[in-house]
C-alpha positions in Angstrom: -18.8 -15.0 -3.3 -21.7 -12.6 -3.6 -19.7 -10.1 -1.6 -16.7 -10.2 -4.0 -19.2 -9.5 -7.0 -20.6 -6.4 -5.1 -17.4 -5.1 -3.8 -15.6 -2.2 -5.7 -13.0 -3.6 -7.8 -10.2 -1.8 -6.0 -11.2 -2.8 -2.5 -8.3 -5.0 -1.7 -9.3 -5.4 2.0 -12.7 -6.9 1.3 -11.2 -9.3 -1.3 -8.5 -10.5 0.9 -11.0 -11.0 3.9 -13.4 -13.0 1.7 -10.7 -15.1 0.0 -8.6 -15.9 3.3 -10.9 -15.2 6.3 -8.2 -12.9 7.6 -9.3 -10.2 10.0 -7.7 -6.8 10.1 -6.6 -5.1 13.4 -7.7 -1.7 12.7 -7.3 -0.6 16.4 -3.5 -1.2 16.0 -2.8 0.4 12.6 0.3 2.6 12.0 0.7 5.6 9.7 4.0 4.9 7.7 4.3 8.3 6.2 2.6 11.6 5.9 3.1 14.7 3.6 0.6 17.4 2.8 1.9 17.7 -0.8 -0.2 15.3 -3.1 2.8 14.4 -5.4 5.3 13.6 -2.5 2.7 11.6 -0.9 2.2 9.6 -4.0 5.9 9.0 -4.3 6.1 8.0 -0.5 3.2 5.6 -1.0 5.1 4.1 -4.1 8.3 3.7 -2.1 6.3 1.8 0.8 4.6 -0.5 -1.9 7.9 -1.2 -3.5 9.5 -2.5 -0.3 6.4 -4.3 1.1 5.5 -7.6 0.0 2.4 -8.1 2.2 0.1 -6.0 0.2 -3.7 -6.1 -0.1 -3.7 -3.3 -2.8 -5.5 -4.3 -6.1 -4.0 -1.2 -7.6 -0.3 -0.8 -8.2 -0.2 2.9 -6.9 2.4 5.3 -8.0 5.2 3.2 -9.5 8.8 4.0 -8.6 11.2 3.6 -11.5 14.0 1.0 -11.0 16.6 3.6 -11.7 15.8 5.2 -8.2 16.4 1.9 -6.4 20.1 2.3 -5.7 19.1 5.8 -4.0 16.5 4.4 -1.7 17.7 2.7 1.3 14.8 0.3 2.4 16.2 0.1 6.0 15.5 3.8 6.7 12.3 5.9 6.3 12.4 8.5 3.7 12.4 11.9 5.3 10.2 14.7 4.0 
C-alpha cells in the first residue's frame, strides 16, 4: 500500500493496478477523439466519460449536462 500513499491522488492507473493487479496493454491503446481546440477536447472527453463505464479516472473530467443526452447518440462518434 506504500505505492498508493506515494502516488498522485489523480493517478487512476496506479491505483487500479495496485488494487486489482490488472496490467495495461499500452502497446494496443486507441485514441478515441482528437481536437486542437481545448474546449472542444474537454467536451469530447466528457462525452467519452459519460458513455464508458470501465473508467480508471479518479477525476470526473468535464461533465456533460444531462439536458444534452437526447442529442448525443452513443452508438456514433461525435464528429469535429
